[in-house]
C-alpha positions in Angstrom: 38.2 -25.8 30.0 35.7 -25.2 27.2 31.9 -25.0 27.5 31.4 -28.6 26.2 33.8 -30.0 28.8 32.0 -28.0 31.6 28.6 -29.4 30.5 30.0 -32.9 30.4 31.5 -32.6 33.9 28.3 -31.1 35.1 26.3 -34.0 33.7 28.7 -36.5 35.2 28.4 -34.8 38.6 24.6 -34.8 38.4 24.6 -38.5 37.4 26.9 -39.4 40.3 24.7 -37.5 42.8 21.6 -39.2 41.4 23.1 -42.7 41.9 24.4 -41.8 45.3 20.9 -40.5 46.3 19.4 -43.8 45.3 21.9 -45.7 47.4 21.2 -43.5 50.4 17.4 -43.9 49.9 17.8 -47.6 49.6 19.7 -47.8 52.9 17.3 -45.5 54.6 14.3 -47.6 53.5 16.0 -50.8 54.6 16.7 -49.4 58.1 13.1 -48.2 58.4 11.8 -51.6 57.3 14.1 -53.2 59.9 12.7 -51.0 62.6 9.2 -52.0 61.6 10.2 -55.7 62.1 10.4 -56.6 58.4 13.1 -58.4 56.5 16.8 -58.1 57.1 18.6 -55.2 55.3 21.7 -57.0 54.1 20.5 -57.3 50.5 19.6 -53.6 50.3 23.0 -52.7 51.8 24.8 -54.8 49.3 22.9 -53.2 46.4 23.5 -49.7 47.8 27.2 -50.5 47.9 27.1 -51.6 44.3 25.4 -48.3 43.4 28.0 -46.3 45.2 30.8 -48.1 43.3 29.0 -47.4 40.0 28.6 -43.8 41.1 32.3 -43.4 41.9 33.2 -44.8 38.4 30.4 -43.2 36.5 32.7 -41.4 34.0 34.3 -44.8 33.1 31.0 -46.4 32.2 29.9 -46.7 28.5 27.2 -44.2 27.8 24.4 -46.7 27.5 25.3 -48.4 30.8 25.6 -45.0 32.5 22.2 -43.9 31.2 20.6 -47.2 32.4 22.2 -46.9 35.8 21.0 -43.3 36.2 17.5 -44.1 35.0 17.2 -47.0 37.5 18.6 -44.8 40.3 16.1 -42.0 39.5 13.2 -44.5 39.8 14.7 -45.9 43.0 15.0 -42.4 44.5 11.4 -41.7 43.6 12.0 -39.3 40.7 9.6 -39.7 37.8 10.6 -41.6 34.7 12.1 -39.7 31.7 8.9 -40.0 29.8 6.1 -41.9 31.7 4.0 -42.2 28.6 6.6 -44.4 26.9 6.7 -47.9 28.3 10.1 -49.6 28.2 9.8 -53.2 27.4 12.2 -55.8 26.1 12.6 -55.9 22.4 11.8 -59.3 20.8 
């Protein structure tokens, strides 16, 4: 295995762990909200399951989809944005 392949696998592993961390954080927050008497956690559990499926197949995703999923997962897990000074908006 060459250095390029090791870096690629390391990046994929890191992305997978980030998405799984977001799923875990989402479930934890849903359970905590339920304990506080707030809304039902079914929607959060469903989204967490989708994130876990995406994480398990992260290597099969197109690069732009993978980058978007990881960016959203980082925000959900409480990590700062890639560049907080740049606002991401829809192009018109």
